[in-house]
C-alpha positions, 0 to 999 in steps of 0.5 A: 500499499502506497504511503499516502493511500493510508490517508484516503479514508480520513481525507474522504471523511473530511470532504464528505463531512464538509459536503454534508454540512454545505448540502444541509445549509443549502437545503435549509436556506436555498439560493441565499446560502450560495454566496456564503458557501462560495466565499467560505470555499474560496477562502479554503481554496486559497489556503489549499493553494498555499499548501500545494505551493509548498508541496509541489516545488514546480510552478505552472498549470502542469504542476497545478494538475499534478497537485490535483492528481496527488490530492485526488489520489490521496482521497482514493479518487481517479481523475482523467485528464482530457487536456493539459497545456500551460494555460488550461486543465480539462478533466473528468471524474466519476464521483464528487468528493463532497458527496453532493450528487443530486443537489444542483449545478449552482451548488456545485459551482459555489463549491468549485470556487474552492478549486478556482481559488486553489488554482489561482493561488497556486499559479499566482494568477487569476483563474476561471472554471467552467463546470461542463458536467456535474453529478450534483446536477444529475450527470454521470460524471463531472467534467471541468475546465480550469484555465488561466484568466486572460488579461484584459486591457485596464480602462486607465492603461496607456494602451487604452484610448477612450473615444471622443464623445462624438465618435461612433465608437462611443455610441456602440453599447 
């Protein structure tokens, strides 16, 4: 038995316990609970990102994917990587580590703010997540794309020129 495999039941219990609490909170308070769940999950994701930075000395999306693989493996879960590049990780999983199957997509997305913050902290760059499929919404698998957010030109940047008030561009919504 691999050394980390001994910790799978502990990790699974912790994740399922968190999921059970959030599920009960969501069932009791509905959509009003989502911003609170999102905020708490984001804060926890930041802490996981900091820990993962110390555990995985490499940087970048491929190193982040490796940290996700290590933690998933520790919990006894398999994650199938569909695509991995310097900017994007696309993966599938057959189960929800939190046990929120059969709840809702919106709860899944609020919970995934954990991964978004974990990834953003690990990469030291803002990230985004797109949930394609989720068992919480009744899908058979979870499918997620995590990617770096592309930088946009800031409105006060020297690269941005504001149109004249009489310009046709100013009138475009």
